RONUTOR-390690 format. One record per residue: residue number from 0; residue in three letters; x, y, z of N, C-alpha, C in turn. Coordinates in Angstrom, 2 decimals, always signed. Example, Ala and Ser with C-alpha at 12.3 -4.5 7.8 and 13.67 -1.06 7.14 Angstrom:
REM residues 2
[site 0; 'ALA'; [+13.19; -5.69; +7.80]; [+12.30; -4.50; +7.80]; [+13.20; -3.30; +7.80]]
[site 1; 'SER'; [+12.85; -2.25; +7.08]; [+13.67; -1.06; +7.14]; [+12.90; +0.03; +7.87]]
This chain:
REM residues 134
[site 0; 'MET'; [-16.81; -7.97; -0.39]; [-16.00; -7.04; -0.98]; [-14.74; -7.90; -1.61]]
[site 1; 'ASN'; [-14.80; -7.97; -2.95]; [-13.84; -8.73; -3.89]; [-12.52; -7.52; -4.14]]
[site 2; 'LEU'; [-11.35; -8.02; -3.87]; [-10.59; -6.78; -4.03]; [-9.23; -7.63; -4.71]]
[site 3; 'ASP'; [-8.46; -6.89; -5.83]; [-7.52; -7.25; -6.49]; [-6.10; -6.25; -5.89]]
[site 4; 'ILE'; [-5.28; -6.94; -5.12]; [-4.18; -6.09; -5.06]; [-2.95; -6.16; -6.03]]
[site 5; 'VAL'; [-2.68; -5.14; -6.58]; [-1.70; -5.06; -7.77]; [-0.70; -3.99; -7.37]]
[site 6; 'PRO'; [+0.24; -3.69; -8.19]; [+1.34; -2.80; -8.28]; [+0.45; -1.37; -8.99]]
[site 7; 'ALA'; [+0.57; -0.09; -8.43]; [+0.34; +0.94; -9.10]; [+0.88; +1.20; -10.32]]
[site 8; 'GLU'; [+0.26; +1.77; -11.18]; [+0.57; +2.60; -12.23]; [+0.81; +3.99; -12.21]]
[site 9; 'ALA'; [+1.43; +5.00; -12.85]; [+1.56; +6.35; -12.70]; [+0.21; +7.18; -12.59]]
[site 10; 'CYS'; [-0.52; +6.55; -13.42]; [-1.89; +7.15; -13.72]; [-2.79; +6.96; -12.40]]
[site 11; 'ASP'; [-2.21; +6.25; -11.29]; [-3.07; +5.98; -10.06]; [-2.50; +6.90; -9.12]]
[site 12; 'ALA'; [-1.72; +8.10; -9.39]; [-1.23; +8.90; -8.30]; [-2.18; +9.64; -7.71]]
[site 13; 'VAL'; [-3.18; +10.10; -8.58]; [-4.23; +11.13; -7.98]; [-5.03; +10.30; -7.25]]
[site 14; 'ALA'; [-5.62; +8.95; -7.60]; [-6.26; +8.08; -6.49]; [-5.68; +7.70; -5.25]]
[site 15; 'ILE'; [-4.35; +7.47; -5.19]; [-3.83; +7.04; -4.49]; [-3.26; +8.16; -3.21]]
[site 16; 'ALA'; [-3.17; +9.41; -3.64]; [-3.32; +10.65; -2.85]; [-4.68; +10.67; -2.02]]
[site 17; 'ARG'; [-5.52; +10.52; -2.82]; [-7.09; +10.61; -2.23]; [-7.16; +9.72; -0.94]]
[site 18; 'VAL'; [-6.83; +8.41; -1.23]; [-6.84; +7.45; -0.45]; [-6.06; +7.63; +1.07]]
[site 19; 'VAL'; [-4.87; +7.95; +0.60]; [-3.98; +8.41; +1.69]; [-4.36; +9.42; +2.73]]
[site 20; 'ASN'; [-4.75; +10.66; +2.05]; [-5.41; +11.72; +2.71]; [-6.63; +11.27; +3.68]]
[site 21; 'ALA'; [-7.62; +10.89; +2.86]; [-8.68; +10.38; +3.59]; [-8.33; +9.39; +4.56]]
[site 22; 'ALA'; [-7.39; +8.53; +4.65]; [-7.01; +7.51; +5.88]; [-6.38; +8.51; +6.85]]
[site 23; 'TYR'; [-5.70; +9.21; +6.41]; [-4.85; +10.03; +7.51]; [-5.70; +11.19; +8.33]]
[site 24; 'ARG'; [-6.74; +11.30; +7.74]; [-7.53; +12.39; +8.56]; [-7.60; +12.46; +9.94]]
[site 25; 'VAL'; [-7.35; +11.28; +10.46]; [-7.39; +11.06; +12.21]; [-6.17; +11.83; +12.55]]
[site 26; 'GLU'; [-4.96; +12.30; +11.95]; [-4.03; +13.19; +12.11]; [-4.20; +14.77; +12.22]]
[site 27; 'ASP'; [-5.55; +15.00; +11.88]; [-5.94; +16.36; +11.95]; [-5.52; +17.31; +12.99]]
[site 28; 'PHE'; [-5.71; +16.40; +14.14]; [-5.48; +17.28; +15.55]; [-4.17; +17.71; +15.53]]
[site 29; 'PHE'; [-3.25; +17.05; +14.96]; [-1.54; +17.73; +15.12]; [-0.90; +17.99; +13.73]]
[site 30; 'LYS'; [-1.62; +17.63; +12.67]; [-1.25; +17.91; +11.40]; [-2.06; +18.47; +10.66]]
[site 31; 'VAL'; [-1.66; +19.88; +10.31]; [-2.81; +20.71; +9.45]; [-2.49; +20.45; +7.97]]
[site 32; 'GLY'; [-3.59; +20.19; +7.11]; [-3.46; +19.81; +5.74]; [-3.27; +18.43; +5.38]]
[site 33; 'ASP'; [-3.28; +18.20; +4.16]; [-2.95; +17.01; +3.44]; [-1.80; +16.09; +4.16]]
[site 34; 'ARG'; [-1.86; +14.81; +3.89]; [-0.74; +13.99; +4.37]; [+0.37; +13.96; +3.02]]
[site 35; 'THR'; [-0.23; +13.89; +1.85]; [+0.51; +13.82; +0.62]; [-0.37; +14.50; -0.46]]
[site 36; 'ASP'; [+0.25; +14.46; -1.71]; [-0.47; +15.04; -2.93]; [-0.24; +14.14; -4.28]]
[site 37; 'ALA'; [-0.59; +14.27; -5.21]; [-0.45; +13.52; -6.40]; [+0.98; +13.77; -6.96]]
[site 38; 'ARG'; [+1.32; +15.00; -6.69]; [+2.68; +15.24; -7.23]; [+3.84; +14.37; -6.73]]
[site 39; 'GLU'; [+3.69; +14.24; -5.38]; [+4.53; +13.51; -4.37]; [+4.35; +11.99; -4.83]]
[site 40; 'VAL'; [+3.26; +11.44; -4.75]; [+2.98; +10.16; -4.85]; [+3.71; +9.73; -6.51]]
[site 41; 'ALA'; [+3.63; +10.60; -7.55]; [+3.80; +10.61; -8.81]; [+5.24; +10.28; -8.65]]
[site 42; 'GLU'; [+6.06; +11.17; -7.86]; [+7.76; +11.36; -7.84]; [+7.97; +10.17; -7.27]]
[site 43; 'PHE'; [+7.33; +9.50; -6.06]; [+7.76; +8.02; -5.43]; [+7.60; +7.01; -6.41]]
[site 44; 'LEU'; [+6.60; +7.05; -7.34]; [+6.21; +6.01; -8.31]; [+7.53; +5.84; -9.43]]
[site 45; 'LEU'; [+8.33; +6.97; -9.52]; [+9.39; +6.97; -10.42]; [+10.64; +5.79; -9.91]]
[site 46; 'HIS'; [+10.67; +5.75; -8.51]; [+11.73; +5.07; -7.98]; [+11.20; +4.04; -6.94]]
[site 47; 'GLU'; [+10.15; +3.89; -6.56]; [+9.39; +3.05; -5.59]; [+8.15; +2.36; -6.22]]
[site 48; 'THR'; [+7.35; +1.61; -5.35]; [+6.35; +0.98; -5.85]; [+5.41; +1.04; -4.85]]
[site 49; 'PHE'; [+4.20; +1.19; -5.20]; [+3.06; +1.41; -4.46]; [+2.15; +0.10; -4.81]]
[site 50; 'LEU'; [+1.87; -0.64; -3.82]; [+0.71; -1.57; -4.23]; [-0.78; -1.08; -3.80]]
[site 51; 'VAL'; [-1.50; -1.29; -4.76]; [-3.09; -0.57; -4.41]; [-4.22; -1.82; -4.57]]
[site 52; 'ALA'; [-5.04; -1.57; -3.96]; [-6.32; -2.62; -3.57]; [-7.38; -2.04; -4.43]]
[site 53; 'ARG'; [-7.81; -2.75; -5.44]; [-8.89; -2.36; -6.15]; [-10.36; -2.99; -6.04]]
[site 54; 'ASP'; [-11.24; -2.33; -5.99]; [-12.55; -3.02; -5.88]; [-12.93; -3.47; -7.09]]
[site 55; 'GLU'; [-14.46; -3.96; -6.89]; [-15.19; -4.50; -8.19]; [-15.39; -3.38; -9.28]]
[site 56; 'ASP'; [-15.29; -2.23; -8.78]; [-15.20; -1.11; -9.85]; [-13.92; -0.55; -10.36]]
[site 57; 'ASP'; [-13.10; -1.11; -10.04]; [-11.67; -0.84; -10.28]; [-11.21; +0.49; -9.49]]
[site 58; 'ALA'; [-12.16; +0.88; -8.41]; [-11.49; +2.16; -7.58]; [-10.44; +1.78; -6.56]]
[site 59; 'ILE'; [-9.63; +2.47; -6.39]; [-8.31; +2.13; -5.22]; [-9.08; +2.57; -3.88]]
[site 60; 'VAL'; [-9.22; +1.59; -3.32]; [-9.56; +1.42; -1.85]; [-8.69; +1.17; -0.71]]
[site 61; 'GLY'; [-7.11; +1.10; -1.14]; [-6.19; +0.91; -0.26]; [-4.75; +1.08; -0.92]]
[site 62; 'ALA'; [-3.64; +1.41; -0.16]; [-2.37; +1.35; -0.91]; [-1.44; +1.52; +0.27]]
[site 63; 'VAL'; [-0.45; +0.89; -0.23]; [+0.95; +0.86; +0.70]; [+2.01; +1.30; -0.32]]
[site 64; 'ARG'; [+3.15; +2.06; +0.45]; [+4.31; +2.67; -0.35]; [+5.28; +1.62; -0.05]]
[site 65; 'VAL'; [+6.02; +0.82; -0.94]; [+7.08; +0.24; -0.83]; [+8.39; +0.33; -1.53]]
[site 66; 'SER'; [+9.52; +0.51; -0.57]; [+10.85; +0.87; -1.05]; [+11.76; +0.15; -0.55]]
[site 67; 'THR'; [+13.06; +0.12; -0.96]; [+14.47; -0.43; -0.41]; [+15.15; +0.52; -0.15]]
[site 68; 'ASP'; [+16.09; +0.15; +0.78]; [+17.36; +1.05; +1.30]; [+18.63; -0.22; +1.40]]
[site 69; 'GLY'; [+19.29; +0.02; +0.17]; [+20.42; -1.16; +0.26]; [+19.62; -2.60; -0.04]]
[site 70; 'GLU'; [+20.06; -3.45; +1.15]; [+19.32; -4.70; +1.39]; [+18.09; -4.82; +2.09]]
[site 71; 'ARG'; [+17.58; -3.71; +2.31]; [+16.40; -3.56; +3.55]; [+15.23; -3.06; +2.74]]
[site 72; 'GLY'; [+14.05; -3.68; +3.00]; [+12.72; -3.39; +2.35]; [+11.92; -2.69; +3.54]]
[site 73; 'HIS'; [+11.13; -1.59; +2.88]; [+10.54; -0.47; +3.85]; [+8.95; -0.66; +3.45]]
[site 74; 'PHE'; [+8.01; -0.57; +4.29]; [+6.89; -0.11; +3.90]; [+6.18; +1.03; +4.38]]
[site 75; 'GLY'; [+5.18; +1.90; +4.08]; [+4.83; +2.96; +4.72]; [+3.40; +3.45; +3.82]]
[site 76; 'MET'; [+3.07; +4.54; +4.42]; [+1.92; +5.13; +4.10]; [+0.78; +4.35; +3.89]]
[site 77; 'LEU'; [+0.74; +3.15; +4.64]; [-0.58; +2.00; +4.64]; [-1.90; +2.67; +4.86]]
[site 78; 'SER'; [-2.51; +2.90; +3.81]; [-3.58; +3.34; +3.94]; [-4.98; +2.78; +3.31]]
[site 79; 'VAL'; [-6.14; +2.90; +4.02]; [-7.36; +2.11; +3.62]; [-8.13; +3.40; +3.51]]
[site 80; 'ASP'; [-9.13; +3.30; +2.37]; [-10.25; +4.17; +2.52]; [-11.16; +4.19; +3.66]]
[site 81; 'PRO'; [-11.69; +5.31; +4.00]; [-12.58; +4.98; +5.33]; [-13.89; +3.92; +4.93]]
[site 82; 'SER'; [-14.09; +3.93; +3.73]; [-15.38; +2.93; +3.53]; [-14.76; +1.63; +3.59]]
[site 83; 'ALA'; [-13.79; +1.22; +3.62]; [-13.18; -0.21; +3.61]; [-12.50; -0.33; +4.78]]
[site 84; 'GLN'; [-12.36; +0.59; +5.81]; [-11.67; +0.58; +7.21]; [-12.39; -0.73; +7.95]]
[site 85; 'GLY'; [-11.66; -1.54; +8.72]; [-12.26; -2.53; +9.65]; [-12.57; -3.88; +8.87]]
[site 86; 'THR'; [-12.04; -3.78; +7.50]; [-12.49; -5.13; +6.77]; [-11.40; -6.10; +6.85]]
[site 87; 'GLY'; [-10.20; -5.79; +7.26]; [-9.28; -6.71; +7.32]; [-7.96; -6.28; +6.20]]
[site 88; 'LEU'; [-8.51; -5.33; +5.46]; [-7.34; -5.05; +4.35]; [-6.08; -4.66; +4.62]]
[site 89; 'ALA'; [-5.90; -3.96; +5.78]; [-4.63; -3.44; +5.99]; [-3.88; -4.51; +6.22]]
[site 90; 'PRO'; [-3.91; -5.74; +6.91]; [-2.99; -6.74; +7.16]; [-2.69; -7.56; +5.93]]
[site 91; 'VAL'; [-3.57; -7.47; +5.18]; [-3.49; -8.57; +3.93]; [-2.62; -7.43; +2.70]]
[site 92; 'MET'; [-2.67; -6.27; +3.20]; [-1.70; -5.17; +2.13]; [-0.37; -5.34; +2.69]]
[site 93; 'SER'; [-0.07; -5.30; +3.87]; [+1.29; -5.38; +4.54]; [+1.91; -6.55; +4.73]]
[site 94; 'SER'; [+1.13; -8.01; +4.30]; [+1.92; -9.13; +4.36]; [+3.25; -9.19; +3.87]]
[site 95; 'SER'; [+3.95; -9.72; +4.84]; [+5.38; -9.87; +4.06]; [+5.91; -10.02; +2.70]]
[site 96; 'LYS'; [+5.37; -11.33; +2.33]; [+5.28; -11.94; +0.96]; [+5.12; -10.78; +0.02]]
[site 97; 'ARG'; [+3.89; -10.06; +0.28]; [+3.27; -9.17; -0.62]; [+4.24; -7.96; -0.84]]
[site 98; 'VAL'; [+4.82; -7.36; +0.11]; [+5.46; -6.14; +0.51]; [+7.00; -6.69; -0.38]]
[site 99; 'THR'; [+7.58; -7.70; +0.08]; [+9.04; -8.22; -0.27]; [+8.76; -8.34; -1.91]]
[site 100; 'SER'; [+7.74; -8.85; -2.48]; [+7.48; -9.02; -4.07]; [+7.58; -7.82; -4.43]]
[site 101; 'ALA'; [+6.94; -6.78; -3.99]; [+6.70; -5.67; -4.66]; [+8.13; -4.77; -4.43]]
[site 102; 'ALA'; [+8.91; -4.83; -3.42]; [+9.86; -4.24; -3.29]; [+11.13; -4.71; -4.13]]
[site 103; 'SER'; [+11.21; -5.94; -4.39]; [+11.99; -6.51; -5.27]; [+11.67; -6.10; -6.64]]
[site 104; 'ARG'; [+10.60; -5.31; -7.01]; [+10.43; -4.97; -8.44]; [+10.63; -3.40; -8.35]]
[site 105; 'THR'; [+11.20; -2.89; -7.28]; [+11.42; -1.63; -7.31]; [+12.87; -1.35; -8.24]]
[site 106; 'PRO'; [+12.68; -0.27; -9.19]; [+13.58; -0.14; -10.09]; [+15.19; +0.03; -9.33]]
[site 107; 'GLY'; [+16.33; -0.68; -9.71]; [+17.65; -0.57; -9.22]; [+17.97; -1.16; -7.83]]
[site 108; 'ARG'; [+16.86; -1.78; -7.29]; [+16.92; -2.56; -6.12]; [+16.52; -3.76; -5.99]]
[site 109; 'PRO'; [+17.64; -4.95; -6.45]; [+17.08; -6.31; -6.73]; [+17.02; -7.24; -5.24]]
[site 110; 'ARG'; [+17.77; -6.68; -4.35]; [+17.85; -7.72; -3.11]; [+17.22; -6.84; -1.80]]
[site 111; 'ILE'; [+16.42; -7.60; -1.23]; [+15.88; -6.86; -0.04]; [+15.68; -8.05; +1.05]]
[site 112; 'ASN'; [+15.61; -7.49; +2.27]; [+15.50; -8.42; +3.38]; [+13.80; -8.08; +3.80]]
[site 113; 'PRO'; [+13.02; -9.08; +4.00]; [+11.49; -8.86; +4.21]; [+11.40; -8.13; +5.58]]
[site 114; 'PRO'; [+10.37; -7.27; +5.70]; [+10.10; -6.62; +6.95]; [+9.57; -7.67; +7.68]]
[site 115; 'ASN'; [+9.64; -7.42; +9.14]; [+9.25; -8.36; +10.06]; [+7.71; -8.11; +10.25]]
[site 116; 'SER'; [+7.07; -9.37; +10.48]; [+5.76; -9.13; +10.66]; [+5.47; -10.09; +11.81]]
[site 117; 'SER'; [+4.71; -9.37; +13.04]; [+4.39; -10.32; +13.89]; [+2.62; -10.57; +13.85]]
[site 118; 'ASN'; [+2.29; -10.06; +12.74]; [+0.70; -10.23; +12.73]; [+0.49; -11.36; +12.00]]
[site 119; 'ALA'; [-0.13; -12.45; +12.60]; [-0.44; -13.90; +12.48]; [-1.24; -13.77; +11.31]]
[site 120; 'ARG'; [-2.54; -12.97; +11.32]; [-3.27; -12.94; +10.28]; [-2.79; -12.51; +8.81]]
[site 121; 'ALA'; [-1.92; -11.56; +8.97]; [-1.07; -11.16; +7.49]; [-0.29; -12.08; +7.06]]
[site 122; 'ALA'; [+0.46; -12.90; +8.00]; [+1.13; -14.08; +7.42]; [+0.53; -15.03; +6.96]]
[site 123; 'SER'; [-0.71; -15.36; +7.51]; [-1.42; -16.57; +6.79]; [-2.17; -16.02; +5.57]]
[site 124; 'LEU'; [-2.11; -14.67; +5.23]; [-2.70; -14.33; +3.82]; [-1.57; -14.01; +2.79]]
[site 125; 'ASP'; [-0.14; -14.19; +3.07]; [+0.80; -14.27; +2.27]; [+0.68; -14.40; +0.69]]
[site 126; 'SER'; [+0.09; -15.70; +0.58]; [-0.19; -16.32; -0.78]; [-1.37; -15.60; -1.59]]
[site 127; 'VAL'; [-1.93; -14.99; -1.07]; [-3.31; -14.22; -1.78]; [-2.98; -13.22; -2.73]]
[site 128; 'THR'; [-3.35; -13.36; -3.86]; [-3.23; -12.49; -4.91]; [-4.51; -11.86; -5.25]]
[site 129; 'THR'; [-5.50; -12.49; -5.22]; [-6.86; -11.60; -5.34]; [-7.73; -12.44; -3.97]]
[site 130; 'THR'; [-8.36; -11.33; -3.26]; [-8.71; -11.75; -2.07]; [-10.22; -11.21; -1.80]]
[site 131; 'SER'; [-10.99; -12.10; -1.06]; [-12.17; -11.35; -0.68]; [-12.07; -10.99; +0.84]]
[site 132; 'VAL'; [-12.35; -9.78; +1.09]; [-12.38; -9.27; +2.24]; [-13.76; -8.77; +2.77]]
[site 133; 'SER'; [-14.16; -9.29; +3.79]; [-15.43; -9.06; +4.55]; [-15.67; -8.46; +5.83]]
């Protein structure tokens, strides 16, 4: 599976919400309903960044929300479509350089501290911009 990991655009809100909700279905035993919706994702995109993983057909199969608070960077809503789970996509998407770079482009927040990552596999993939995940 060849994937491109790129910043999301406003028109991606529906697809991002779909991936997040599909990935968070494991929470159904304690949370009733969807994790998010397209409106909420669109609101986040006004002030924050989502990175998305696009497959060969340009479909979004992964997403991560990136934001900053003062000089600290954060990521959340890390989600991988069930069809791509178990492929190693999540560590690639959450790699510190990738998240730091996206957060530094978040409007109005020029400086951040990279999130701590103890995941050696993610750290080894920091420079990947287009990746093959098998």
